Backbone as JSON, one array per atom type, in Angstrom:
{
  "sequence": "MQSLSVVVHAAWARLVRWQMLHRQRQQLAALSDEMLKDIGRSRADVEAEVSRPFWDDPLRRR",
  "N": [[-26.09, -2.9, 16.46], [-22.66, -3.6, 16.11], [-20.97, -6.64, 16.83], [-18.35, -7.21, 19.2], [-16.37, -8.95, 18.25], [-16.59, -8.68, 15.48], [-15.79, -6.05, 15.1], [-13.16, -6.16, 16.07], [-12.08, -7.99, 14.26], [-12.3, -6.53, 11.84], [-10.61, -4.37, 12.42], [-8.18, -5.72, 12.7], [-7.9, -6.76, 10.1], [-7.6, -4.4, 8.68], [-5.16, -3.44, 9.73], [-3.43, -5.46, 8.83], [-3.7, -5.07, 6.07], [-2.59, -2.48, 5.82], [0.05, -3.02, 6.53], [0.78, -4.69, 4.44], [0.53, -2.92, 2.25], [2.59, -1.11, 2.87], [4.84, -2.8, 2.67], [4.68, -3.54, -0.06], [5.06, -1.06, -1.28], [7.67, -0.51, -0.5], [9.0, -2.58, -1.82], [8.48, -1.85, -4.46], [9.96, 0.51, -4.56], [12.48, -0.57, -4.52], [12.94, -1.56, -7.02], [14.81, -1.57, -10.08], [15.64, 1.1, -12.39], [15.4, 0.16, -14.98], [13.67, -2.01, -14.66], [11.41, -0.65, -13.79], [10.84, 0.8, -16.09], [10.07, -1.29, -17.74], [7.58, -1.89, -16.69], [6.22, 0.36, -17.2], [6.51, 2.61, -15.54], [7.91, 5.46, -13.88], [10.78, 6.69, -12.05], [9.93, 8.9, -10.65], [7.19, 8.38, -10.43], [7.29, 6.24, -8.67], [8.48, 7.42, -6.42], [6.44, 9.17, -5.7], [4.46, 7.33, -4.97], [5.69, 5.9, -2.88], [5.98, 7.88, -1.0], [3.48, 8.22, 0.03], [1.3, 8.01, 2.87], [1.09, 5.13, 5.04], [-1.54, 4.42, 5.55], [-2.97, 5.29, 3.4], [-4.84, 3.94, 1.25], [-5.26, 2.82, -1.95], [-7.4, 1.25, -2.76], [-9.5, 1.94, -1.17], [-10.64, 4.29, -1.92], [-13.07, 6.86, -2.17]],
  "CA": [[-24.73, -2.68, 16.93], [-21.75, -4.67, 15.73], [-20.37, -7.36, 17.95], [-16.93, -6.9, 19.44], [-15.52, -9.77, 17.38], [-16.62, -8.1, 14.13], [-14.97, -4.84, 15.16], [-11.76, -6.59, 16.22], [-11.67, -8.58, 12.99], [-12.15, -5.44, 10.87], [-9.41, -3.62, 12.78], [-7.04, -6.58, 12.38], [-7.79, -6.81, 8.64], [-7.06, -3.11, 8.23], [-3.73, -3.41, 10.08], [-2.74, -6.36, 7.9], [-3.68, -4.4, 4.77], [-1.62, -1.39, 5.88], [1.39, -3.61, 6.53], [0.99, -5.18, 3.08], [0.78, -1.74, 1.41], [3.93, -0.61, 3.19], [5.81, -3.74, 2.1], [4.64, -3.43, -1.52], [5.68, 0.21, -1.66], [9.12, -0.65, -0.34], [9.46, -3.44, -2.9], [8.44, -1.03, -5.66], [11.09, 1.43, -4.49], [13.72, -1.31, -4.71], [13.11, -1.95, -8.42], [15.75, -0.76, -10.87], [15.01, 1.97, -13.39], [15.08, -0.68, -16.13], [12.46, -2.77, -14.3], [10.31, 0.31, -13.78], [10.53, 1.09, -17.49], [9.35, -2.45, -18.25], [6.18, -1.86, -16.24], [5.64, 1.65, -17.58], [6.57, 3.57, -14.43], [9.16, 6.22, -13.75], [11.25, 6.84, -10.67], [9.05, 9.91, -10.05], [5.95, 7.67, -10.05], [7.61, 5.44, -7.48], [8.67, 8.33, -5.28], [5.12, 9.65, -5.29], [3.77, 6.22, -4.31], [6.38, 5.57, -1.63], [5.8, 8.97, -0.03], [2.12, 8.19, 0.58], [1.25, 7.39, 4.19], [0.72, 3.7, 4.99], [-3.0, 4.24, 5.61], [-3.55, 5.76, 2.15], [-5.1, 2.71, 0.49], [-5.95, 3.16, -3.2], [-8.63, 0.47, -2.9], [-10.54, 2.49, -0.3], [-11.03, 5.62, -2.4], [-14.54, 7.05, -2.26]],
  "C": [[-23.86, -3.88, 16.55], [-21.18, -5.36, 16.97], [-18.88, -7.01, 18.04], [-16.04, -7.7, 18.5], [-15.48, -9.23, 15.95], [-15.73, -6.87, 14.08], [-13.49, -5.2, 15.25], [-11.25, -7.17, 14.91], [-11.43, -7.5, 11.93], [-10.88, -4.64, 11.15], [-8.16, -4.43, 12.42], [-6.82, -6.63, 10.87], [-7.2, -5.51, 8.1], [-5.58, -3.01, 8.54], [-2.91, -4.29, 9.14], [-2.62, -5.71, 6.53], [-2.66, -3.27, 4.76], [-0.19, -1.92, 5.84], [1.74, -4.1, 5.12], [1.28, -4.01, 2.13], [2.18, -1.2, 1.63], [5.0, -1.5, 2.53], [5.84, -3.63, 0.57], [5.29, -2.13, -1.99], [7.19, 0.16, -1.53], [9.71, -1.53, -1.44], [9.48, -2.67, -4.22], [9.64, -0.09, -5.69], [12.42, 0.73, -4.77], [13.95, -1.73, -6.17], [14.09, -1.02, -9.13], [14.96, 0.1, -11.86], [14.6, 1.16, -14.63], [13.8, -1.49, -15.86], [11.23, -1.85, -14.31], [9.88, 0.64, -15.21], [9.72, -0.05, -18.09], [7.88, -2.44, -17.85], [5.52, -0.51, -16.49], [5.58, 2.68, -16.46], [7.91, 4.26, -14.41], [9.57, 6.25, -12.27], [10.39, 7.88, -9.95], [7.72, 9.29, -9.62], [6.16, 6.91, -8.75], [7.77, 6.33, -6.26], [7.34, 8.87, -4.78], [4.36, 8.57, -4.52], [4.38, 5.93, -2.94], [6.17, 6.65, -0.57], [4.4, 9.02, 0.57], [2.15, 7.56, 1.97], [0.7, 5.96, 4.1], [-0.79, 3.5, 4.97], [-3.7, 4.7, 4.34], [-3.7, 4.59, 1.19], [-5.86, 3.07, -0.79], [-7.24, 2.38, -3.41], [-9.78, 1.02, -2.07], [-10.95, 3.9, -0.71], [-12.53, 5.71, -2.51], [-14.86, 8.2, -3.14]]
}
């Protein structure tokens, strides 16, 4: 059985990660179309990413 501190730490890390994902998605949405073109993304790509729920973490895909 995991200790309480391990569980609390994991929960805290997940909350921090979700907050970071939300912030990054908002920053991506704020880029101009010219900036998006420079990185090879379209406004449609950004809209699809921004519409994802905060808990949808691409690094946790299984």
